[in-house]
N, C-alpha and C positions, 0 to 999 in steps of 0.2 A: 184450781179448777180451770179446765180449758173452755174456750168459747163454745165448742161442740157439747161439752157437759152442761154448760149453762143453758144452752138452747134445747136440750133434749126434752122430750115430752114428760119424762118422769120429773125432771127438775122444774119445768114450768108448772106441771100439775101441783107439785109440792108448794111452789111459790103462791099459786092461786089459793090453794087450801089454807096456807099460812095467813094470807091477806084476808081471806073470808073469816078465818077464826078470830083474827084481831077485830074485825068489824063486829062480829057477833058478841065478843066480850065487851067491847066498848058500849055496844047497845044494851048490854045486860040481857042478851037473848040466850041465856044459858041452856035452854032446852035444845037448841040446834048445834051446840058445840060438841064436836067428837072428842069426848074426854079421854078415851083410851089412846087415840092418836096423839092428842096434846100432851099427855103424860109421857108417851114414848119419846116424843120430840124433846121434851124437857130433860128426860134421862139421858138421851144421847148427847145433848149439849153439855151436860155436866161431865160425861165421860170424855168428850172431846177436849174440854178444858183441862181435865186432869192429865190427858195425854200431852197437851201443849206444855203444861208445867213440868212434866217428866222430861220431855224432850229438850226444853230450855235448860233444865238443871243439868242434864247430861252434857250438853254443849259447854255450859259454863264450867262444869267440873273438869272436862278434858282441857279446856284452855287454861284454867288455873294451874292444872298439873304441868302442862307444857311450860307455862310461864315460870313455875317454880323450879322445874328440873331441867329446862333447856334455856338457861339465861342467854346463851350465845345466839339463840335464834329469835329472841324477842323482837317483836315488831309493833308499829303503831296499830296495825290491823288486829293483833291479838288483844291489845288493850281495848280497842273499839268493840270487839266481840264480847269481851268480858263485861264491859259496861252495858252494852245493849242487851245481852241475855239477862243480866241481873235486873235491869230496870223493867224490861218487858215481863220478866218472871214475877217481879213484885206487882206489876199492874194486873197480870193474870191472877195472882194470888188473891187479890182483893175480890175476885169473882169466884173463887174456888174455896169451898168449905174446908178442905184438908190443909190448905195453906202451904205456900212455898217455903216459908222459914221453918215450918214443922218438919218438912222433908229434909232440909239441909241439917237440922239438928239431929234427926233420926240417923241420917247417913254418917254424921260425924261420930256418932257413938256406937256404930255397928261393930 
């Protein structure tokens, strides 16, 4: 996200709403919480994390294929990318119900 996007009125309004919602929830002021908007926010976070897992898995698989089938081009940066994408994918997996490893298993047996 660029600085202009971070400072846009829409983004700032969203941040204000998010902070207000947190304060309302902590104060157990449930009548003032905008439940529809809160549910939409939670759903979009879940979709975003699923996209992140998918993208990391795609990058990981591309590098693993390159590593397997182009041994003459192997480089330390490929190894770093493989390790990074796997470790970040596992971390993200812990936050996503569908699971990083489940996607790997499903892809393996397609």
